[in-house]
DOMARRO-439382 format. One record per residue (C-alpha): x, y, z. Coordinates in pm, 1 decimal, decimal comma, always signed. Layout:
BEGIN
@px X py Y pz Z
...
***
This chain:
BEGIN
@px -2,7 py -11,8 pz -12,7
@px +130,4 py +352,2 pz -90,2
@px +199,9 py +590,7 pz +173,8
@px -37,9 py +849,4 pz +64,7
@px -315,9 py +566,2 pz +47,1
@px -227,3 py +495,0 pz +395,7
@px -250,9 py +872,0 pz +506,5
@px -585,5 py +895,0 pz +338,7
@px -707,8 py +588,9 pz +537,1
@px -558,3 py +715,0 pz +856,6
@px -701,7 py +1055,4 pz +821,8
@px -1055,6 py +912,1 pz +737,4
@px -1026,4 py +676,9 pz +1041,8
@px -955,0 py +966,6 pz +1279,4
@px -1265,7 py +1177,6 pz +1154,3
@px -1481,4 py +866,3 pz +1200,8
@px -1365,8 py +798,0 pz +1559,2
@px -1408,1 py +1150,4 pz +1634,7
@px -1756,3 py +1156,3 pz +1503,1
@px -1850,1 py +845,6 pz +1697,4
@px -1697,8 py +983,8 pz +2005,9
@px -1908,1 py +1292,1 pz +1969,1
@px -2216,6 py +1111,9 pz +1911,3
@px -2128,7 py +889,4 pz +2224,8
@px -2127,5 py +1198,3 pz +2436,4
@px -2449,6 py +1327,3 pz +2307,1
@px -2336,6 py +1601,5 pz +2102,8
@px -2595,2 py +1719,4 pz +1834,4
@px -2497,0 py +2015,9 pz +1678,6
@px -2361,1 py +1967,4 pz +1318,7
@px -2101,3 py +2279,8 pz +1337,5
@px -1910,9 py +2078,2 pz +1615,8
@px -1874,0 py +1786,3 pz +1390,4
@px -1758,0 py +1980,8 pz +1097,3
@px -1511,0 py +2208,4 pz +1327,9
@px -1362,9 py +1884,8 pz +1445,9
@px -1324,5 py +1723,7 pz +1099,5
@px -1159,0 py +2046,7 pz +989,7
@px -925,2 py +2056,4 pz +1294,5
@px -822,8 py +1705,6 pz +1236,0
@px -767,0 py +1775,2 pz +880,5
@px -523,2 py +2063,1 pz +952,8
@px -342,3 py +1874,0 pz +1250,1
@px -306,3 py +1551,3 pz +1044,1
@px -187,2 py +1718,2 pz +725,1
@px +58,4 py +1907,7 pz +935,0
@px +215,1 py +1602,2 pz +1076,7
@px +189,1 py +1380,3 pz +775,8
@px +330,2 py +1586,6 pz +488,6
@px +306,3 py +1323,7 pz +214,9
@px -68,4 py +1416,6 pz +129,8
@px +56,2 py +1787,9 pz +65,2
@px +341,3 py +1657,3 pz -159,3
@px +116,6 py +1449,8 pz -353,0
@px -182,3 py +1698,7 pz -419,7
@px -228,4 py +2066,2 pz -391,5
@px -434,3 py +2136,5 pz -82,1
@px -406,5 py +2515,7 pz -107,0
@px -757,2 py +2587,4 pz -237,2
@px -910,4 py +2318,1 pz +9,9
@px -699,7 py +2481,1 pz +292,5
@px -843,0 py +2829,9 pz +231,2
@px -1192,0 py +2698,7 pz +195,6
@px -1186,0 py +2488,4 pz +520,4
@px -1013,4 py +2769,7 pz +705,1
@px -1282,6 py +3017,8 pz +603,4
@px -1548,4 py +2779,1 pz +709,4
@px -1383,5 py +2719,0 pz +1036,6
@px -1345,9 py +3114,1 pz +1101,7
@px -1721,0 py +3145,7 pz +1011,7
@px -1830,5 py +2884,6 pz +1260,2
@px -1614,4 py +3018,8 pz +1534,3
@px -1740,5 py +3362,8 pz +1486,9
@px -2106,8 py +3267,3 pz +1492,7
@px -2027,1 py +3076,6 pz +1797,7
@px -1842,1 py +3365,7 pz +1966,1
@px -2144,5 py +3605,7 pz +1858,3
@px -2393,1 py +3368,6 pz +2017,8
@px -2207,8 py +3348,4 pz +2339,2
@px -2191,8 py +3725,4 pz +2345,4
@px -2564,3 py +3729,0 pz +2281,8
@px -2508,9 py +3949,2 pz +1972,5
@px -2680,4 py +3723,6 pz +1758,5
***
């Protein structure tokens, strides 16, 4: 099995494990699941650089970072009772 294939399988497994863990603790907000998947993507691709070497993730990274910032901004505004 190629190193890239193994990296994709491991990344997918980590996201599935975190989703199952969130489900087991009773989390029901979809933004939490998405935020965790985005964080796992960034942490894993920072550790295992083989995925970045094989494909251009710049556009995907910008899109995911933008979505993450929007989610965090909305959550902060909700906590501050602005929205």
